[in-house]
N, C-alpha and C positions, 0 to 999 in steps of 0.2 A: 594425591591431594594433600594440601597443607593442613596441618592441625592447628589448634588454637595457639600453641607455643610458638610455632613457626611464624604464624601471622602476626603475633605480638612482636616478635623479633624484627620482622620486616617493617612493621609500622614504626618501631623505635628507631630503626636505621633511617627511615625516610624523614622522621622528625629531626633527627640529629643532622642529617645531610642538608636538608632544606631550611633548617632553623625554624623556629616557631613563628618568626615574623613573616616569612614568606608562605607559610602553610595556609592561612586564610585566603590569600590571593589565588593559590593553586586550587583550593576547593571552590572558590567563586568562579574561576574560569572553567572548571570541570562542570559546574552547574549550568553555566551559559551554553557550553557545548551540548550538554544533555537536552536543554530546552530547544536548541536549534535542530538537533536530530529529531526530536519529537514533533516539532512543527513541520519539518520536511516529510516525515512519515505520514502525518495527517494530510498534507497537501497531495502526496502521491495516492493515498487512499481515495480522496475526493475526486482526483483526476480519473481514477480507474472505475469509479462508481458509474452505473448506467445513467444515461441521460434522462432528464425529466420527461414524464409522459406528456403527449400533446394535449392541448385544451379539449375538454369534453370527454376525456378518457378517465373517468372517475373510478371509484371502487366497484360500481355496479356495471360498468361498461364491459363489453365482451372482450376477451383476450385474443386479439388477432395473431399474436406471436406464437400461440400454441399450435395453430394449424395454418400453414401458409396457403395462400390462395393458389388455385391451379394455374399453371402456365398455359397461356393461349397462344397458339401459333397460327397465323392466318396465311393462306397461300393456296396454290393449286396442288392437286394430287396428280402424281404421274404414275401411270401403270407400268409394271415391269414387263419386259419382253422375255419370252422363254429362251433359254440358251441353246 
């Protein structure tokens, strides 16, 4: 991990290399990139969120998702033959 002295030296080198005139543009573009990433993250979260409840399913309605209804199979029963 870098200490305070090393970080100061790195920052000084960046300022000298990029010059003070270009530094605000660099920081501005970094801010734009951070905002874009944040909005994309929010959009992905909203996309993964569960769908809205159907109308009439308020807070007092029964929760059908907790216990699924039994599966009903209709048809004829066949008797097994002895081997």
